[in-house]
C-alpha positions, 0 to 999 in steps of 0.5 A: 066606579061601582055602586051598591045594589038597591034603589037609586036613592040608596046608592053609594058611590064607591071609587075604585079609581085612584085619580079621584079624591073626596071633597066635602062642600057644605057637608056634602061629599063630592068626588073630584077628578085628579089626585088629592092635594097634599094636606096643609098644616094650619099655621098658628101664631103663638104668642110668647109666654112673656107677652101673655104674662104681661097682658094677663094681670098687672105686673108688680115690680119686684124692686118696689115690693122689696122696698116695701119690705125694707121700709117696714123693717126700718120702722121702730119695733120691727126686728125680724123678717117673720114680723114683716112676713106676718104683716104682708101675709107672706113667708119670711123666705119671700121677704129674705129673697126680695131683700137679697135683690136689693143688697146683692144685685148691682145698684145701677140695675136695681135703680133701672128696674125700680124706675122701669114702667114697661110691662115686658121688662118688669114681667121678665125680671121676676123674682124667679129669674133674678134669684139665681143671679143673687147667688152668683159671686160678685164678678159673675153677676153683671155677665148673668144680667147681661145674658138675661137682658139679651134673652129679653131682647130675643123674647120681645120679638122686635117690639120697641122699648125705651128701657131695654137699650138703656139697660144694655148700654149700662151693663155691657162695657163694649157698647160704651164705645158706641153712642147711645143714639146709634145703639137705640137705632140698632135696637129698634130695627 
């Protein structure tokens, strides 16, 4: 070890030996014998975007919004999507997209989503995710909804849910051979 010339107070310790490493304790530099330990990465637990979205603001059910548009369009004197869009301060395209959910998605899925009260499934099944399903042909829609539901199960990261096993049982014909109680126990594990 060598120091610089000068008074004792101003000496700086320079280490030439590779078997010492620098450690800072309370912002004071200390030299410790031995090799420096490998730097450890800080592991940060990242919350899923779905959980952040569900916690951020109250989630509005897309089917409930579509039912509002549908009921307004049934009133006398209301004939076009543009009139409904002006009433709800939105675009006529948004009105059309929401009404397409009611007419093109399977009726049992629409009823399930309308009755759903859990935040995560409502946040997951947004207009953005369901819109591509409405553009598929009739036989492909149920398979696409089943894939979306399996993606939801993966993103829920093992959180218990009462509604999701019901939806899986409703959409997947292979699961009809299993009793519902057994399916629920598998989902909660």
